Residue, then its C-alpha position, 0 to 999 in steps of 0.5 A: x459333693x454336688x453343688x454349684x461349686x462343686x470341684x472348688x476346695x477350700x482350706x479354713x483356719x476359722x474361729x467363732x464366727x467370722x471366718x466359719x461363716x465365710x466357709x459355711x458359705x462355700x460348704x453349702x454352695x458345694x465346696x469341698x471345705x477342710x477345716x484346720x482346728x487346733x488340737x486342744x479344744x478346736x475352734x473356740x466356738x465349739x465350747x460358745x454356750x451350752x452343749x448342744x449335739x456331741x459336745x459342742x455348741x449350737x453355734x458351732x453346728x450352724x457356721x460349721x456344717x458341711x465341713x470336715x475337720x482336721x486337727x494340726x498344731x501349726x506351731x509344729x513344722x511337720x503339722x506345716x508341712x501337712x497344711x501345705x500339702x492340703x493347699x497344694x490341692x487347694x483353690x482357696x484359703x481363708x482364716x481369720x487368726x489373731x493379727x500376725x499369727x499367720x505371719x508368725x507361723x510362717x503362712x502369712x500370704x507372702x510365704x504361702x502365695x509364693x508357694x502355691x502361686x495358683x491359691x487365693x488367700x483370704x485374710x480376714x482381720x478386726x481392724x484392716x490389713x494396713x493402718x496403726x490399729x492393723x494388729x489389734x484383734x476385736x470382736x462384734x460388739x467392739x467394732x459395731x462401737x468403733x465402726x459407728x453402728x452403735x452410735x446410730x442404733x436405739x432410741x433418740x436420746x437413748x444410749x447406743x445400741x448394739x445391733x442383735x444380729x452379728x452384722x459385722x461378723x457375718x457381713x465380713x465373712x459374705x465379703x470374703x466369700x465374694x472377694x475369692x470368687x471375684x479373684x476366682x474369676x480372675x485366676x480363669x483369666x491370668x492363671x494365678x491367685x493372690x490375696x483378698x483382704x477384709x475386716x470387721x472395721x471395713x464392713x461396718x463403716x460400709x454398713x454405715x455408708x449412707x450415714x457417713x455419706x451424709x456426714x460427709x457430703x452434707x455435714x449432717x450427723x445423724x441421729x436415732x430414729x429407733x424403727x423410724x426413717x431420717x427421711x420419711x413420715x410416717x415410717x415407723x413402728x406403732x402400737x396397736x392394741x395387741x401389738x406393734x405394726x411397722x408403717x412405711x409411707x415413702x410417698x405422698x400417695x402412700x400417705x392419703x391412702x393411710x389418712x383414708x384408712x384411719x379415718x382421718x381424710x382432711x389430713x393430705x390437705x393440712x399443709x402441715x402434712x401435705x407433703x413428706x418434707x412438711x411431715x418431716x417438719x411437722x412430724x411432732x404433731x403428726x405421729x401421736x395422731x398416727x399413734x392414737x388411731x392405730x392403738x384404737x384396734x387389733x393389730x390383725x384389723x389394720x394390717x388387713x386394711x393396710x395391705x388391702x389399701x396398698x400401704x406398706x405394713x408388717x407386724x413386728x414379729x417375735x422370732x416364734x411369729x416370724x417362723x409362724x408365717x406362712x411365707x417363711x414355710x413357703x421358702x424352705x430357709x429352714x433346712x435338715x441337717x443330714x444324719x442330724x435331728x435338728x435343722x438350720x438357717x439356710x442360704x438366702x439364695x436360690x439357683x434355677x429355683x432351688x435352695x442350696x441344701x446343706x451337704x453334711x453335719x459340722x465335723x468332730x475335731x479332727x475327724x477326718x485326719x485318717x481321710x486327708x492326711x493319712x493318720x488319726x487326729x492325736 
């Protein structure tokens, strides 16, 4: 298989999302990713939703394309030895098993790294590898809540809201890949691998980092701003006559341009609105006036005028709307799955102008047992 990481072998013991997403990134980049699954049912994501293709849910296809699958009952010493045989030829191992499960199976980082000193061992957990909660499991919404992200998302005065995307799971997968590649470079220099620890909690803390820094260093408790911004005004979504659009005035020059396009050229001369700091103090007066003007014409009219004037703006697109955007098509993010009749979203990175292609479809459970272990899945 080709690709920028051709020649790198990854053994993934991944469940549901964070671990499999890291494996999918490696696979799309050209690594040989061997997914190790339990014989009964395999990765739980196979059943996460209605059957889409080959009896497996769409989520499973999304995060397991490009991999090979072996089914091993790691409660069996024989199967653990077969895993070690795979690891002997591997560069990276990654797992997001329940905390303590790898150690209970005898495949924790100390035991595995002692046997395979060149291996890069990536352990992904919910709350981190140390501390009083290190053995607690967790899922995306729990860590968005516990990590503070839900508290800063939603309408002012409204309830905390979970983000619609799995930013913590997928972010942890990304950091795992970044850590593994950094350790791979370290191995080039030292000849030895090592352990990479990531967790959903640490990822959530990083995504909330600006709010945390403001509280730690300025004593500033974060507020919810819906589509708005704590430091710029106007910098949020407004309802046009036929749909919402986002307007972002990141400086006074842009606000002056907006005022002209809205037919209110006197606003920048008003002391209440002359500077961004003044607008922050007087936003309760300004924002309803902006909203009233924008509600008077269709979104397409405002987008054309504002973009022509150089005021940053965008439609608040639905998923069908963003898929219909010419820019989406031009970037080629939707990638065909070889041998299948559907497409998936590819990696958001290109090399020499080319986006990595999906190499192969998601595997059937134990599909590659004979190829990799010498016997069919039992």
